[in-house]
N, C-alpha and C positions, 0 to 999 in steps of 0.2 A: 364406202358403206353409207347406207342411209341412216339418218337420225330419226329416232322414234320420238314422236311428239304426242303427248297426252292432251287430247282435246278437252277431256273432262278433268278439271283440276281437283275435284272432290275425291277421286280415286285414292291418292296417297293418304288422305285423312281417314278414309274408310278402312284402308289396310292397316294403318297405325292403330285405329280404334279397335279393329278385330284382334290385332296382335296383343294389345293391352288387355282386352277382355279375356283372351285365351290365357294370358299370364296370370291374371287375377283369379280365374277359375282354377288353374293349376295350383296356385299357392293355397287357395282355400281348400282344395281337395287334400293336399298334403297335410295341412293343419288339422282338418277333421279326422283324417286317417291316423295321424300320430296321437291325437287326443283320445280317440276311441280305443286305441291299443293300450293306453295307460289308464283306462278308466278304473277307478277304485271300487272294489266290491266289499260289501259288508258280509260278515260271517253268517251262514245259515245255521242257526242254533239247532243242535240235534242232528246235523248233516255233515258239516265240514269238520275235518279232523286236524289236530295239531301237527305241525310240520316236525316238531322235535320228538314228541313222545307217542304220537298216533292216537291219543284219546280224542273223543268227540268234543267239540266246543259247545258247551251247554249254557254258559253264563257270561253275558257281555261284561259284567263287572270285573272279571279276571282276564278277559281275552285281549289279544293283540292282533291287529291286521296290518301287514306291511306289504309294500310293493317290492318285487324282486325280479330280476331278469333271469329267465331260464337259460339253458345252455345254448339256445339259438338266438338269444338277445331279446326275446319277446317278454314284455312286462306282464307279470301275473301277480295276483294278490295271494299271499300265503297267511295262514292263521296259526295262532297259538292259543291253547286253552288256559295257560297260566303265564303271568308276566315272567316268572322264573324260567319257564321254557324258552321264552323269547330271549332272555338274558343269556342263557346257555348258547343259543343259536348266534346271538350277536357277538359273543366272545370268540366263537369259532370263525366268524366272518367279520372280523374287526375292521377290514378295509372298506366295508360297505357304508354308503351314506343312507341312513334310514329315513324312509318316508312312509308314514302310516298313521294309524289311529289306535287309540285306547279309549276306554270308557270310564268316566268318573264313577267311583265305587258307590256313592250315595244317590246321585241323580241319573246315572247311566247316560249322561251327556257325552257325546263324541268329542274327543280332544286330540289335537295333533300330538303325535308321539314325542316330539321334541319340545313341546310347550307344556306338557303335563308335569305334575309333581308326583314323585314316587315315594311311597311310604312303606316301610317294613313293619308289619303288625303281627299279632298272634292269631289273626283271622285264618280259618282253615280255607285255603285256596285249593283248586283241583289237584295240584301236585305238591302242596304243602310248603310252598315258598314263602307265603305270608305277604307277598308284595301286592299292594293295591295302588290305585291312581286317584289323585285329586286334581280337579281342573284348576283350582286356585290354592295358593299357599295360605294356610291358616296358622295361627299361633300355636294351636294344639296338635297339628298334624306332623310337624317336623319333616315335611316333604323335601326331597332333593330333586335336582334336575336329572334329565335322562343320563347325561354323561357321568354325573356324580353317582347316580344309582348303579350304573354299569361298573364303575370303578369299585364301589363298595362290594358289589357282587363278585368281582374278580378277586378281591382281597379276602375272600373266604365266606361271604354270606351266601353260600350255595343252597340249593334246594335241600330241605330236610324233610324226611318222610315220617318222622314221629310227631305226634300232636304237641 
């Protein structure tokens, strides 16, 4: 059998370069596709409803937005009109790792759900839970971490409907 001899020695380099470029484009496409699917959405006030109680989200100061996988594994953003509604949902789905946003009660600044400080107050929230969020821990706010707030909620600090 005859031996194939390449007269143009640049051909292997061109093929390797094309293969590398194809691999790079493929990886970039996968990255963009995965990132787009997990894009975080903000609640549309007056339009989006609470996953727990069905009420319309009207005030960022009391709302929660978290990412959750639907039954097909697609990432979607779900909303809660009251932090107490989210705590009820979190108790039912305790195995979930929470990724989402809440808003500081005073500044309406967006805060990561796991970095925020949660405060139980006498403030009238949409479902009467009284839970608000602070971005920073202050000496007068007595805020607790997400995990501690959830534990307190489970131990009986449930939503109350009376003022």
